[in-house]
ZADRENTI-455470 format. One line per field, with one value per residue (C-alpha): residue number from 1; residue in three letters; chain; z, x, y. Coordinates in steps of 0.5 Angstrom, whole numbers, plus 500, padded with zeros to 3 digits. Example, Ala and Ser with C-alpha at 12.3 -4.5 7.8 and 13.67 -1.06 7.14 Angstrom:
2
nr: [1, 2] $
rest: [Ala, Ser] $
kette: [A, A] $
Z: [516, 514] $
X: [525, 527] $
Y: [491, 498] $
This chain:
612
nr: [1, 2, 3, 4, 5, 6, 7, 8, 9, 10, 11, 12, 13, 14, 15, 16, 17, 18, 19, 20, 21, 22, 23, 24, 25, 26, 27, 28, 29, 30, 31, 32, 33, 34, 35, 36, 37, 38, 39, 40, 41, 42, 43, 44, 45, 46, 47, 48, 49, 50, 51, 52, 53, 54, 55, 56, 57, 58, 59, 60, 61, 62, 63, 64, 65, 66, 67, 68, 69, 70, 71, 72, 73, 74, 75, 76, 77, 78, 79, 80, 81, 82, 83, 84, 85, 86, 87, 88, 89, 90, 91, 92, 93, 94, 95, 96, 97, 98, 99, 100, 101, 102, 103, 104, 105, 106, 107, 108, 109, 110, 111, 112, 113, 114, 115, 116, 117, 118, 119, 120, 121, 122, 123, 124, 125, 126, 127, 128, 129, 130, 131, 132, 133, 134, 135, 136, 137, 138, 139, 140, 141, 142, 143, 144, 145, 146, 147, 148, 149, 150, 151, 152, 153, 154, 155, 156, 157, 158, 159, 160, 161, 162, 163, 164, 165, 166, 167, 168, 169, 170, 171, 172, 173, 174, 175, 176, 177, 178, 179, 180, 181, 182, 183, 184, 185, 186, 187, 188, 189, 190, 191, 192, 193, 194, 195, 196, 197, 198, 199, 200, 201, 202, 203, 204, 205, 206, 207, 208, 209, 210, 211, 212, 213, 214, 215, 216, 217, 218, 219, 220, 221, 222, 223, 224, 225, 226, 227, 228, 229, 230, 231, 232, 233, 234, 235, 236, 237, 238, 239, 240, 241, 242, 243, 244, 245, 246, 247, 248, 249, 250, 251, 252, 253, 254, 255, 256, 257, 258, 259, 260, 261, 262, 263, 264, 265, 266, 267, 268, 269, 270, 271, 272, 273, 274, 275, 276, 277, 278, 279, 280, 281, 282, 283, 284, 285, 286, 287, 288, 289, 290, 291, 292, 293, 294, 295, 296, 297, 298, 299, 300, 301, 302, 303, 304, 305, 306, 307, 308, 309, 310, 311, 312, 313, 314, 315, 316, 317, 318, 319, 320, 321, 322, 323, 324, 325, 326, 327, 328, 329, 330, 331, 332, 333, 334, 335, 336, 337, 338, 339, 340, 341, 342, 343, 344, 345, 346, 347, 348, 349, 350, 351, 352, 353, 354, 355, 356, 357, 358, 359, 360, 361, 362, 363, 364, 365, 366, 367, 368, 369, 370, 371, 372, 373, 374, 375, 376, 377, 378, 379, 380, 381, 382, 383, 384, 385, 386, 387, 388, 389, 390, 391, 392, 393, 394, 395, 396, 397, 398, 399, 400, 401, 402, 403, 404, 405, 406, 407, 408, 409, 410, 411, 412, 413, 414, 415, 416, 417, 418, 419, 420, 421, 422, 423, 424, 425, 426, 427, 428, 429, 430, 431, 432, 433, 434, 435, 436, 437, 438, 439, 440, 441, 442, 443, 444, 445, 446, 447, 448, 449, 450, 451, 452, 453, 454, 455, 456, 457, 458, 459, 460, 461, 462, 463, 464, 465, 466, 467, 468, 469, 470, 471, 472, 473, 474, 475, 476, 477, 478, 479, 480, 481, 482, 483, 484, 485, 486, 487, 488, 489, 490, 491, 492, 493, 494, 495, 496, 497, 498, 499, 500, 501, 502, 503, 504, 505, 506, 507, 508, 509, 510, 511, 512, 513, 514, 515, 516, 517, 518, 519, 520, 521, 522, 523, 524, 525, 526, 527, 528, 529, 530, 531, 532, 533, 534, 535, 536, 537, 538, 539, 540, 541, 542, 543, 544, 545, 546, 547, 548, 549, 550, 551, 552, 553, 554, 555, 556, 557, 558, 559, 560, 561, 562, 563, 564, 565, 566, 567, 568, 569, 570, 571, 572, 573, 574, 575, 576, 577, 578, 579, 580, 581, 582, 583, 584, 585, 586, 587, 588, 589, 590, 591, 592, 593, 594, 595, 596, 597, 598, 599, 600, 601, 602, 603, 604, 605, 606, 607, 608, 609, 610, 611, 612] $
rest: [Met, Ser, Asn, Ser, Pro, Ala, Leu, Gln, Thr, Leu, His, Asp, Ile, Phe, Gly, Tyr, Ser, Thr, Phe, Arg, Gly, Glu, Gln, Glu, Ala, Val, Val, Ala, His, Ile, Thr, Ala, Gly, Gly, Asp, Ala, Leu, Val, Leu, Met, Pro, Thr, Gly, Gly, Gly, Lys, Ser, Leu, Cys, Tyr, Gln, Leu, Pro, Ala, Leu, Leu, Arg, Glu, Gly, Val, Gly, Ile, Val, Val, Ser, Pro, Leu, Ile, Ala, Leu, Met, Gln, Asp, Gln, Val, Asp, Ala, Leu, Lys, Gln, Leu, Gly, Val, Arg, Ala, Ala, Phe, Leu, Asn, Ser, Ser, Gln, His, Ala, Asp, Glu, Ala, Arg, Glu, Ile, Thr, Ala, Gln, Leu, Met, Arg, Gly, His, Leu, Gln, Ile, Val, Tyr, Val, Ala, Pro, Glu, Arg, Leu, Leu, Met, Pro, Ser, Phe, Leu, Ser, Leu, Leu, Asp, Glu, Ile, Glu, Gln, Gly, Ala, Gly, Ile, Ala, Leu, Phe, Ala, Ile, Asp, Glu, Ala, His, Cys, Val, Ser, Gln, Trp, Gly, His, Asp, Phe, Arg, Pro, Glu, Tyr, Arg, Lys, Leu, Thr, Val, Leu, His, Glu, Arg, Phe, Pro, His, Val, Pro, Arg, Ile, Ala, Leu, Thr, Ala, Thr, Ala, Asp, Ala, Pro, Thr, Arg, Ala, Glu, Ile, Ile, Glu, Arg, Leu, Gln, Leu, Glu, Asn, Ala, Arg, Gln, Phe, Val, Ser, Ser, Phe, Asp, Arg, Pro, Asn, Ile, Lys, Tyr, Arg, Val, Thr, Gln, Lys, Ala, Asn, Ala, Arg, Gln, Gln, Leu, Glu, Val, Phe, Leu, Glu, Ser, Glu, His, Ala, Asn, Asp, Ala, Gly, Ile, Ile, Tyr, Cys, Leu, Ser, Arg, Lys, Lys, Val, Glu, Glu, Thr, Ala, Glu, Trp, Leu, Lys, Ser, Arg, Gly, Trp, Asp, Ala, Leu, Pro, Tyr, His, Ala, Gly, Leu, Asp, Ala, Ser, Val, Arg, Asn, Gln, Asn, Gln, Arg, Arg, Phe, Leu, Arg, Glu, Glu, Gly, Val, Ile, Met, Val, Ala, Thr, Val, Ala, Phe, Gly, Met, Gly, Ile, Asp, Lys, Pro, Asn, Val, Arg, Phe, Val, Ala, His, Leu, Asp, Leu, Pro, Lys, Ser, Met, Glu, Gly, Tyr, Tyr, Gln, Glu, Thr, Gly, Arg, Ala, Gly, Arg, Asp, Gly, Leu, Pro, Ala, Asn, Ala, Trp, Met, Thr, Tyr, Gly, Leu, Gly, Asp, Val, Val, Ser, Met, Arg, Lys, Met, Leu, Asp, Ser, Gly, Asp, Ala, Pro, Glu, Glu, Arg, Lys, Ala, Val, Glu, Arg, Gln, Lys, Leu, Asp, Ala, Leu, Leu, Gly, Phe, Cys, Glu, Ser, Thr, Ser, Cys, Arg, His, Gln, Thr, Leu, Leu, Arg, Tyr, Phe, Gly, Glu, Gln, His, Asp, Gly, Asn, Cys, Gly, Gln, Cys, Asp, Asn, Cys, Leu, Asn, Pro, Val, Asp, Thr, Trp, Asp, Ala, Thr, Gln, Ala, Val, Arg, Met, Ala, Leu, Ser, Thr, Val, Tyr, Arg, Thr, Gly, Gln, Arg, Phe, Gly, Val, Val, His, Leu, Ile, Asp, Val, Leu, Leu, Gly, Lys, Ala, Thr, Pro, Lys, Val, Thr, Gln, Phe, Ser, His, Glu, Thr, Leu, Ser, Thr, Phe, Gly, Ile, Gly, Lys, Ala, Ile, Ser, Gln, Ala, Gln, Trp, Ser, Ser, Val, Tyr, Arg, Gln, Leu, Val, Ala, Gly, Gly, Tyr, Leu, Ile, Ser, Asp, Ile, Glu, Ala, Tyr, Gly, Gly, Leu, Lys, Leu, Ala, Glu, Ser, Ala, Lys, Pro, Val, Leu, Lys, Gly, Glu, Ser, Glu, Val, Trp, Leu, Arg, Arg, Asp, Val, Glu, Val, Val, Ala, Thr, Arg, Lys, Val, Ser, Lys, Ala, Glu, Arg, Gly, Ala, Arg, Ala, Lys, Glu, Gly, Tyr, Ala, Glu, Val, Ser, Asp, Asp, Pro, Leu, Trp, Leu, Ala, Leu, Lys, Ala, Lys, Arg, Met, Glu, Leu, Ala, Lys, Glu, Gln, Gly, Val, Pro, Pro, Tyr, Val, Ile, Phe, His, Asp, Ser, Thr, Leu, Leu, Glu, Ile, Leu, Asn, Arg, Lys, Pro, Glu, Ser, Leu, Thr, Glu, Met, Ser, Gln, Ile, Thr, Gly, Val, Gly, Gln, Ala, Lys, Leu, Glu, Arg, Tyr, Gly, Asp, Glu, Phe, Leu, Glu, Val, Leu, Glu, Glu, Phe, Ala, Asn, Ser] $
kette: [A, A, A, A, A, A, A, A, A, A, A, A, A, A, A, A, A, A, A, A, A, A, A, A, A, A, A, A, A, A, A, A, A, A, A, A, A, A, A, A, A, A, A, A, A, A, A, A, A, A, A, A, A, A, A, A, A, A, A, A, A, A, A, A, A, A, A, A, A, A, A, A, A, A, A, A, A, A, A, A, A, A, A, A, A, A, A, A, A, A, A, A, A, A, A, A, A, A, A, A, A, A, A, A, A, A, A, A, A, A, A, A, A, A, A, A, A, A, A, A, A, A, A, A, A, A, A, A, A, A, A, A, A, A, A, A, A, A, A, A, A, A, A, A, A, A, A, A, A, A, A, A, A, A, A, A, A, A, A, A, A, A, A, A, A, A, A, A, A, A, A, A, A, A, A, A, A, A, A, A, A, A, A, A, A, A, A, A, A, A, A, A, A, A, A, A, A, A, A, A, A, A, A, A, A, A, A, A, A, A, A, A, A, A, A, A, A, A, A, A, A, A, A, A, A, A, A, A, A, A, A, A, A, A, A, A, A, A, A, A, A, A, A, A, A, A, A, A, A, A, A, A, A, A, A, A, A, A, A, A, A, A, A, A, A, A, A, A, A, A, A, A, A, A, A, A, A, A, A, A, A, A, A, A, A, A, A, A, A, A, A, A, A, A, A, A, A, A, A, A, A, A, A, A, A, A, A, A, A, A, A, A, A, A, A, A, A, A, A, A, A, A, A, A, A, A, A, A, A, A, A, A, A, A, A, A, A, A, A, A, A, A, A, A, A, A, A, A, A, A, A, A, A, A, A, A, A, A, A, A, A, A, A, A, A, A, A, A, A, A, A, A, A, A, A, A, A, A, A, A, A, A, A, A, A, A, A, A, A, A, A, A, A, A, A, A, A, A, A, A, A, A, A, A, A, A, A, A, A, A, A, A, A, A, A, A, A, A, A, A, A, A, A, A, A, A, A, A, A, A, A, A, A, A, A, A, A, A, A, A, A, A, A, A, A, A, A, A, A, A, A, A, A, A, A, A, A, A, A, A, A, A, A, A, A, A, A, A, A, A, A, A, A, A, A, A, A, A, A, A, A, A, A, A, A, A, A, A, A, A, A, A, A, A, A, A, A, A, A, A, A, A, A, A, A, A, A, A, A, A, A, A, A, A, A, A, A, A, A, A, A, A, A, A, A, A, A, A, A, A, A, A, A, A, A, A, A, A, A, A, A, A, A, A, A, A, A, A, A, A, A, A, A, A, A, A, A, A, A, A, A, A, A, A, A, A, A, A, A, A, A, A, A, A, A, A, A, A, A, A, A, A, A, A, A, A, A, A, A, A, A, A, A, A, A, A, A, A, A, A, A, A, A, A, A, A, A, A, A, A, A, A] $
Z: [423, 429, 435, 432, 432, 425, 427, 434, 431, 425, 431, 436, 430, 425, 428, 424, 426, 420, 414, 407, 401, 400, 405, 411, 406, 404, 411, 413, 407, 407, 415, 414, 409, 403, 396, 393, 387, 389, 384, 388, 385, 388, 394, 396, 402, 398, 403, 409, 406, 407, 413, 417, 416, 417, 424, 425, 423, 426, 423, 419, 413, 407, 402, 395, 392, 386, 389, 394, 395, 397, 401, 405, 406, 408, 413, 416, 417, 420, 425, 427, 428, 433, 428, 428, 420, 416, 408, 405, 398, 394, 398, 404, 407, 408, 416, 416, 411, 416, 422, 419, 417, 424, 427, 421, 424, 431, 429, 432, 425, 423, 416, 412, 405, 400, 392, 388, 386, 393, 394, 388, 391, 393, 399, 401, 399, 404, 409, 408, 409, 416, 418, 416, 420, 426, 427, 421, 415, 415, 408, 402, 399, 391, 391, 384, 381, 374, 373, 371, 365, 359, 356, 362, 362, 368, 366, 371, 368, 376, 377, 372, 377, 383, 382, 386, 392, 391, 389, 395, 400, 398, 405, 406, 403, 397, 396, 389, 389, 383, 382, 375, 370, 364, 363, 359, 364, 370, 366, 365, 373, 375, 370, 371, 379, 379, 382, 378, 385, 388, 390, 386, 390, 385, 387, 383, 379, 379, 382, 383, 386, 380, 375, 368, 362, 355, 352, 345, 344, 342, 346, 351, 356, 356, 357, 363, 366, 365, 368, 374, 375, 375, 379, 383, 385, 391, 390, 389, 383, 377, 370, 365, 359, 354, 354, 359, 355, 355, 363, 364, 359, 362, 369, 368, 364, 370, 375, 370, 371, 379, 380, 385, 380, 380, 374, 375, 370, 369, 366, 372, 377, 383, 388, 384, 383, 391, 393, 388, 390, 397, 397, 393, 398, 404, 402, 400, 393, 390, 382, 380, 372, 370, 365, 367, 371, 377, 381, 382, 389, 391, 397, 397, 399, 397, 390, 387, 380, 375, 368, 361, 356, 352, 351, 355, 352, 354, 358, 364, 364, 364, 369, 374, 373, 374, 380, 383, 384, 390, 394, 400, 397, 396, 389, 384, 377, 371, 366, 359, 353, 346, 339, 332, 334, 340, 336, 330, 335, 339, 333, 330, 336, 337, 329, 329, 335, 335, 339, 336, 331, 336, 342, 337, 335, 343, 344, 338, 341, 347, 344, 340, 346, 349, 343, 343, 350, 348, 342, 346, 347, 353, 360, 362, 368, 364, 358, 363, 367, 361, 359, 365, 364, 369, 368, 371, 371, 369, 368, 373, 372, 373, 367, 361, 357, 363, 365, 357, 353, 346, 340, 334, 327, 320, 318, 312, 306, 310, 311, 304, 302, 307, 305, 297, 299, 302, 296, 290, 293, 293, 300, 303, 306, 313, 315, 315, 307, 306, 310, 305, 299, 302, 303, 297, 299, 295, 295, 293, 287, 291, 286, 278, 278, 282, 287, 285, 279, 284, 284, 291, 291, 295, 296, 303, 304, 308, 314, 318, 319, 326, 324, 319, 324, 328, 322, 321, 328, 329, 322, 325, 332, 329, 324, 317, 316, 318, 319, 315, 319, 312, 310, 316, 319, 312, 312, 308, 307, 311, 309, 313, 309, 302, 304, 306, 300, 296, 299, 303, 310, 314, 319, 325, 329, 335, 334, 338, 341, 339, 345, 348, 353, 359, 360, 356, 351, 348, 341, 342, 345, 339, 334, 338, 338, 334, 332, 334, 327, 328, 331, 336, 332, 338, 334, 327, 324, 320, 327, 330, 325, 325, 332, 332, 326, 331, 337, 333, 331, 338, 341, 336, 338, 346, 346, 347, 342, 342, 340, 333, 332, 337, 336, 333, 327, 327, 327, 321, 317, 318, 316, 310, 308, 304, 298, 297, 301, 298, 301, 307, 308, 309, 315, 322, 326, 320, 319, 314, 318, 320, 313, 311, 317, 317, 311, 307, 313, 314, 307, 306, 312, 308, 302, 305, 307, 301, 297, 302] $
X: [433, 436, 432, 427, 419, 419, 424, 420, 414, 417, 419, 413, 407, 410, 416, 421, 428, 430, 428, 429, 432, 428, 423, 426, 427, 420, 417, 421, 419, 412, 412, 415, 409, 412, 409, 412, 412, 414, 416, 418, 418, 412, 414, 419, 415, 411, 405, 409, 411, 404, 402, 408, 407, 399, 401, 406, 402, 396, 389, 387, 391, 386, 388, 386, 386, 382, 382, 376, 380, 386, 383, 380, 387, 390, 385, 385, 393, 393, 388, 392, 397, 393, 392, 385, 383, 377, 375, 369, 367, 361, 361, 359, 352, 349, 349, 356, 359, 355, 358, 365, 363, 361, 368, 372, 368, 370, 377, 377, 380, 388, 388, 382, 382, 377, 375, 376, 369, 367, 372, 370, 363, 361, 358, 365, 369, 364, 366, 373, 372, 369, 375, 380, 377, 376, 381, 385, 388, 395, 396, 393, 396, 394, 396, 397, 398, 399, 392, 392, 395, 391, 397, 397, 394, 390, 387, 382, 378, 377, 384, 384, 380, 384, 387, 381, 385, 391, 386, 381, 387, 393, 396, 395, 401, 400, 404, 403, 405, 406, 410, 411, 412, 416, 418, 412, 407, 411, 411, 403, 403, 406, 402, 395, 396, 399, 406, 411, 414, 413, 420, 421, 423, 425, 428, 431, 426, 430, 427, 434, 430, 426, 429, 426, 425, 422, 421, 419, 412, 411, 405, 404, 400, 405, 411, 407, 406, 413, 415, 410, 412, 419, 420, 413, 409, 406, 407, 402, 403, 399, 398, 396, 392, 389, 382, 377, 375, 383, 383, 377, 379, 386, 384, 379, 385, 390, 384, 383, 391, 391, 393, 389, 387, 382, 379, 379, 377, 372, 366, 365, 360, 363, 361, 365, 371, 371, 371, 377, 381, 380, 382, 388, 390, 388, 390, 397, 399, 393, 394, 390, 389, 387, 387, 390, 383, 387, 393, 393, 393, 394, 399, 400, 408, 409, 407, 413, 412, 408, 407, 405, 401, 400, 404, 402, 401, 407, 413, 410, 404, 410, 414, 407, 405, 411, 412, 407, 412, 417, 414, 417, 424, 425, 427, 421, 420, 417, 416, 413, 412, 412, 411, 409, 402, 402, 406, 401, 395, 397, 399, 392, 388, 392, 391, 383, 381, 378, 383, 385, 391, 395, 394, 395, 402, 404, 401, 405, 412, 410, 409, 415, 419, 416, 418, 425, 425, 423, 428, 434, 440, 443, 441, 433, 434, 439, 434, 428, 431, 434, 427, 425, 431, 435, 442, 444, 451, 454, 449, 444, 447, 440, 436, 435, 440, 445, 445, 445, 448, 444, 448, 446, 447, 448, 441, 441, 441, 435, 432, 432, 429, 424, 422, 422, 417, 412, 413, 413, 406, 403, 404, 397, 399, 400, 407, 405, 404, 410, 414, 411, 414, 421, 421, 418, 412, 406, 402, 394, 393, 391, 392, 392, 398, 402, 407, 411, 413, 416, 423, 423, 420, 424, 430, 430, 431, 437, 433, 428, 421, 422, 428, 424, 418, 423, 426, 419, 417, 423, 422, 415, 417, 423, 418, 420, 414, 407, 401, 395, 388, 384, 387, 387, 394, 397, 404, 406, 413, 414, 418, 424, 425, 427, 434, 435, 432, 436, 442, 444, 443, 445, 440, 443, 438, 438, 439, 433, 434, 429, 424, 424, 419, 422, 416, 413, 408, 401, 400, 394, 400, 405, 399, 398, 406, 410, 404, 408, 406, 399, 396, 391, 385, 380, 376, 377, 370, 372, 375, 368, 365, 369, 368, 361, 360, 365, 360, 354, 357, 359, 352, 348, 353, 353, 361, 366, 368, 375, 373, 371, 377, 382, 384, 390, 387, 382, 387, 391, 384, 383, 391, 391, 384, 383, 379, 377, 377, 384, 387, 383, 386, 393, 391, 394, 388, 384, 384, 380, 374, 373, 375, 369, 364, 366, 370, 364, 361, 368, 369, 362, 364, 370, 366, 361, 367, 370, 364, 362] $
Y: [498, 494, 494, 498, 498, 495, 489, 488, 487, 483, 478, 479, 478, 475, 471, 473, 475, 478, 482, 479, 483, 489, 488, 492, 499, 498, 498, 504, 508, 506, 507, 514, 516, 515, 512, 506, 501, 494, 489, 482, 475, 470, 468, 474, 476, 482, 482, 483, 490, 493, 489, 491, 498, 498, 495, 501, 507, 510, 508, 502, 499, 498, 493, 493, 486, 483, 476, 473, 467, 470, 475, 470, 466, 472, 474, 467, 468, 474, 472, 466, 472, 476, 481, 484, 483, 483, 483, 486, 483, 480, 473, 476, 476, 483, 482, 480, 486, 491, 488, 489, 496, 498, 495, 499, 506, 504, 503, 496, 493, 494, 491, 491, 487, 490, 488, 494, 494, 495, 500, 505, 505, 512, 510, 506, 512, 516, 511, 512, 520, 519, 514, 518, 524, 519, 513, 514, 511, 508, 506, 504, 497, 496, 488, 485, 492, 489, 488, 496, 494, 493, 489, 485, 478, 480, 486, 489, 496, 498, 498, 504, 508, 507, 514, 516, 514, 519, 525, 524, 522, 525, 525, 517, 513, 508, 502, 498, 491, 486, 479, 481, 487, 488, 495, 497, 494, 498, 504, 503, 502, 508, 512, 510, 510, 516, 514, 518, 520, 514, 510, 504, 497, 492, 485, 480, 476, 470, 464, 460, 454, 453, 448, 450, 445, 445, 439, 437, 435, 428, 425, 430, 426, 420, 425, 428, 421, 419, 426, 425, 418, 419, 426, 427, 421, 424, 431, 437, 441, 445, 443, 448, 447, 453, 450, 448, 442, 440, 441, 437, 431, 431, 431, 425, 422, 423, 420, 414, 413, 413, 420, 425, 430, 436, 440, 448, 453, 459, 455, 450, 452, 456, 451, 446, 451, 453, 445, 443, 449, 448, 441, 443, 448, 443, 436, 434, 431, 434, 436, 441, 441, 448, 454, 461, 462, 458, 461, 468, 469, 462, 461, 454, 454, 446, 446, 442, 443, 447, 443, 446, 442, 448, 454, 460, 467, 471, 471, 474, 469, 463, 467, 468, 461, 457, 462, 458, 452, 452, 458, 455, 456, 448, 445, 445, 444, 448, 443, 445, 440, 444, 443, 446, 446, 450, 456, 455, 455, 461, 465, 463, 465, 472, 473, 471, 475, 481, 486, 492, 492, 495, 490, 485, 487, 488, 481, 478, 481, 478, 471, 472, 473, 466, 462, 465, 462, 456, 455, 458, 454, 458, 458, 459, 463, 468, 468, 469, 475, 478, 479, 483, 487, 484, 481, 474, 472, 465, 459, 457, 449, 446, 448, 443, 447, 448, 440, 438, 443, 444, 443, 448, 446, 450, 449, 454, 448, 445, 451, 453, 446, 447, 454, 452, 447, 452, 456, 451, 448, 454, 457, 453, 446, 444, 441, 434, 435, 439, 434, 428, 432, 433, 426, 424, 420, 419, 425, 425, 430, 436, 441, 442, 439, 433, 435, 429, 433, 439, 440, 439, 433, 428, 432, 432, 424, 425, 428, 424, 426, 428, 433, 436, 437, 440, 445, 447, 448, 453, 456, 458, 460, 464, 468, 465, 462, 464, 460, 462, 462, 462, 456, 451, 453, 452, 455, 462, 465, 471, 477, 475, 468, 472, 473, 466, 463, 468, 465, 472, 470, 463, 460, 456, 452, 448, 440, 437, 430, 425, 424, 417, 415, 411, 406, 401, 404, 401, 400, 406, 411, 409, 411, 418, 419, 424, 429, 435, 437, 438, 444, 444, 447, 447, 452, 450, 449, 442, 439, 441, 437, 431, 431, 431, 426, 421, 423, 421, 415, 413, 415, 410, 404, 406, 407, 412, 416, 414, 407, 410, 414, 417, 424, 423, 420, 425, 430, 427, 427, 434, 436, 431, 432, 425, 425, 417, 411, 409, 416, 415, 408, 411, 415, 412, 409, 407, 399, 396, 394, 402, 404, 400, 402, 409, 411, 414, 418, 422, 423, 426, 431, 433, 434, 438, 443, 443, 445, 450] $
């Protein structure tokens, strides 16, 4: 395509002298009037694949985008290039929308971004009919095409109705684009958008500039701060959390530690969200603490890190979220802290949801693939790309597993002990209690018999508490154990555990290195460490009741709730469920004075739930 109109326009308008990867072939295909499905990684230059043909073909390019913020950014950028561009969405006043519509009718605009809801209005479709008869429609670009998939994490029902474009305007080329789509999602995009005859352009999904790391969760906040201090002292980045509450608490904590951190989630007032997003996009060194509500369409090129304090829901979600780092091609970090609590809480959330069983089965497979990635001992880039059906030869040489190869060990004997303990304690207890049994720690009389009499009591003393925690985490991740949502996260044997217990199969596990912080930690932080055995049970009724009691006591005294008990203490109360002041005194963080002041109050809460 040398000296072609496309290359000339690429140079004159966009300032590039050459195309990247598949761009040239896509542009040629669309410009010639063909339909296309383009799968290209975040930062791979997808927008050029429809912007350039829109300028080369007669008429206006109509771009369907689900994101108001992205429309604004893209139009601003195009106007900077001298392109006559505009957008139509719900954020505009009626007068402004009327003016843009008039410009469309006059054939003045070259590219117009429109929300799917607006495009599907009968009045807008009629307007497009008139434009096609007049100035003409150059193309339809369907951005973020994975929104059409009901199995995807960004499902938008309106996307299903975009087949109207093909039915109503059969001669206008269509280009559907996405940065992430596994094989089933890709098939669904083709089927739902009637792109069976479209040419597929699939670029490599590898992001070689991103360094992937997964670390075992000890004290997540402390680990995060060590990571930030040592590698990203003045960088912009995104920290993802699962819940809105955790987003706000983490942002507040980072601010108290001197970081320029802002919260972002769907529950915040729109003006606050927009203001925080604006600051993140326009200022340097701002950290956005967010739920997955933040990020799709964020074009900030110098995001130097993406951190996950909670497990994402799928490999697609993880790939897309980490893909917001290093869009400028310079080195960036994808850092995640992960523990048994994440596995238990994600499985619990999935199983207790009201989605149809078919949907849950798909989501379980996606979660299992992500857990496999977390526990993998091989190159992270290879594992990630294999999931998307792409081969990656050789190790990347820069992920955690390549830089510090992981040891594996024949854990069959230890696994049998761990599984036997689950079985012999009645398949109803959480990991903290199970480890106590294995280590031979005195356990309260929690059933009709004492666990000290069990054959598994004390048989695991040769293995440390941290190692047992690692064993249980990997057994839950590997599907040998199931978290029972009826029993506050108690563990049950899965079918796959039976051959192991019968001695018919071996189990090899990764040997975790104990997580050690590189800075001096306070007594409070030490008390909150090594809690990976606890689930983050944000919606557990007993957890909410314990927190409500803490808040009530804090308000009476005019003090912050953590002055009463730290979260780590409440979590231990939740998991151990002490039945007396003596048992309460064994909980971390319950000293004599607090035992006397608050012990009975919290025992009453536990008793109410035990009797309900």
